C-alpha positions, 0 to 999 in steps of 0.5 A: 861357671860359678853358677854351675859349680853351685848347682853341682854342689847342691844336687850332689847333696840332695840326690843321695839314696836313702835321704829325702827333703823335709817340706817345712814351708807351710804358709802362715795360713796353712800352718795356722790351720794345722796348729788349730787342729792341735789347739795351738795358736799360730804366732811367730814364736810358736812357728819358730819353736815348732820348726826348731823342734824338727830340725834340732831332732838328734840324728835327723841328718841321717835321713834328711838332705834338705829342708824347704823353709818358708820365707819367715823361717829363713830369717829366724834364729834358733833358741841359741841365736843361730839363723835357721839356714846356718844351723841346718848347714852345721848339721850337714842339711841344705836349706831351701826356700819356697818362692811361689806366691800361691794360687790364683784363678786362671782366666777363661777356665772352670775355676782352675788355678795357676801359680803366681810369683815370677815377677821379681823372682830373680831379685828375690833369689839373690836375697835368699841365696845371700841368706843361705838358700841353696835350692827353691820350690815352686808348686803347680796344682791340677784338679781332676774332674770329667773336664779338667785339667784343661790343656790351657791349665796344663800348658800355662802351669808348665810354662810357669814352672819352666820359667821359674826353673830357668831363673833359679838356675841362672842364679845358681839355685837348684829348682824343685819342680812340683806339679801336683795332681790333687788327690781330691775327687772320685777318679780312678787310678787309670784316670790319674795316670792319664792326667799325670802323664799329660802334665809331666809331658807338658812340664818337660817340653816346657823345661826343654824350651827354656833350656833348663839343665835337667841334671840340676833339678829336683822333680817333686811330683804326686804319685799316680793314685786313685782319688780319695772318693773313688769307690775302688781304692788302688793297692800299694802295688798298683800305685807303685806300678802305675807311677813308675810306668808314667815316670818312665814314659815322661821323665828323662834319665838326666833328672837326678832325683825324684822326691815325691810329695805325699799329697793327702796320703796318710803317713803310712800310705806315703811310706808304703807306696815309696817303698814299693816303687824302689822295691819293684825295680833296682834299675830306675834311672833316677834316685826315687825318694821323698819330700814330705810335709804332713807324712813326716810331721803329722804325728810329731805335731800331734804329740807336741800339741804346742807344749814344749815339755812334749818336744823330746817325744815328738822328736823321737816320733819325727826321727822314726818317721824319717827313718822309715821313709829313708828305708822306703827310699832304699826299698827296705821298708816293711809295714810291720815296722810301723809298730815302732813309731811312737804315736800319742 
């Protein structure tokens, strides 16, 4: 019963209309690549400084309900000596934790991938919860080609996602279930819809088999969108309509909140697509919001550039980006608002 109370308390704070989740859980390798693009060395100190800059942005708790942290950050302290999870809670923001251990090749497929990290997960969750984590994240990925994703990859990843979600809930941790259909490729929006529907159908079948309580999960899917190299780029309205159509066919109304990943879209595209979904229907059965990494952070990182004197301007830009997505999560964003965003 105590675990259910923990799940109820967490989901009630994450599934708030107009608020989203900041994904600040980049692995060491990923954040190293992003820092390299702004000529900044990735060290424990620079990573701590950068992530502190984001969460200490004045007023950010107006738009951010939770922050997904990397394991390193969970144990780091802010410059004033407060552990990051505690600092977030002081701000009214819930700390979460990335718990998967990355991708490996799924045997007997054409280089398709499966996510690892189930071994020892329950024990790790006990430790993460003791450090303040309230929710967790596990990402599965699917590549679209003429022959993929295969049914093997779809089913194997669904099973892993469901196992992870069940283990989380048994420990009083709300699971973010993240099936990401990668945007790479030349596929059409119709092909994206076909694959996304198959993926989500398999995921929710697996969640049902594992007796996962849908009222206490966050779904973090990719949007139904044409591939980056597609000759015909889908419009904002087409993306919104196709995505909502697939979600209605596959996601039970019991799911309290859908927080999209940005998945290679530009900051502006991710915001416009989210807004269009919320604007097109006032009667969606779920809260429809965001859990973005680059689409929230990109401009701020470029302004910061590893130089702490740029922090105030970077924070101003990060605040504005979060505000625009908050408006989009309520269907109140307009593209004309983009000129307000400060970009170096």
